[in-house]
Structures are given as C-alpha cells and as structure tokens.
C-alpha positions, 0 to 999 in steps of 0.5 A: 170400163171394158169388160173382160171377155170369156172363152167362146163368148166374144161379143157378149158381156160375161155373165157367170153362174156359180153353183155352191158357195163354199170356199171355191165358190166364195173365192170365185165370187171375190174375183168376179166382184173385183173384175166387175163381172156380173154373176149369180150364185146358186146355193142349197143351204138357205142360211148361207143364202141369207147371210150372203145376201145380207152381205150383197152377194147375188145369190139364189136358194136352191139346187143346181139340178133344178131346171127352174132354179137354173132358169131363175139364175139366168143360166141361158145367158151365162158365158161361164158356169162353175159347178163347185158343189162338193157332191159329185152326183149333183155336179154330174146331174147339173151338167146335163141340165145346164147343157140343155139350157145353154149349149155354148157356156164354158162349164167347170166341174168340181169333182172328187175323183178322176173317174168322175172328172172324166164322166163330167167331161163326157156329159158336157163339162168343158173342164174338170178340177179333180180333188184327188189329182190336186192332192196328188200334185201337192203331195208330190211337191211337199215330199220333194221339198221335204227331201230337198231340205234334207240334202237329198 
C-alpha cells in the first residue's frame, strides 16, 4: 500500500508527532490511523496517557517543551508536527525545541490569539491555527445565516 507523502518530505515515509491529546489531537490521530500514517502523541496528563495507551494509541507522557520527551517521540524523523496543546506559552516554547531537533518538519501551531499565531510563525512554525480567527469566521457565518433566514 502506498504511503501518502507530506509537504517537504518526498522520499521519506510520513511520521507525525502530535503534542496534546484533547479533541484536536484525537481527531488528527483518528485521521492518521485511517490513513495508515505512523505517529506518536505527547501528552502531559498521565491519566489520559494510561487510558489512551490501553486503547492502542502510541502515546508518551511528558511535555513537548522537554527535549528528552521530544527525542523519545522521535521528533528528529517527523515530517509533520502538530502542536495542539491548549496553552500558547507551551506551544511557543515547543516550537523552539522542535526546530532545534528538526529543521525541516512542517509545524502546525494551535494558538488562542492572532498575536500568538504571528509569534509562532516568527519562531519557526509553518502554519498556525488561531482560535479567535476561527471564532470570528464562524460568528460571521452564523450571523449572515441568521439574517438570510429572516429575509434580510
């Protein structure tokens, strides 16, 4: 079976590191499993790690800001790194450590604010997903639909 290729990593089998196993991380892992893409999850909450590991998730307990945990997750060979931790400071600190270990990986950073998203890009993230921008777009759509439904 052919493995999909990821941006900037042609010739290598894809390997993804997901930091954070909340809803965004879980949905990403479900996709990776369906697509038969090798992955590893880093999660700070030890209880979440125990439950996820019992369900077959490839997960490591620790912080994405810890270079030893990143090494254990094999960050050096990752083609894609999704920093989905719900803490902007942790995401920003993680970007620096990830870039030191892997200069070519595509890094997606979850951020709460536009300013943090811009800082994530400045520190080396390839892309940022900014919660306040997602909310603003959704609010616009909901409001437009509300007025369309009322004939306005």
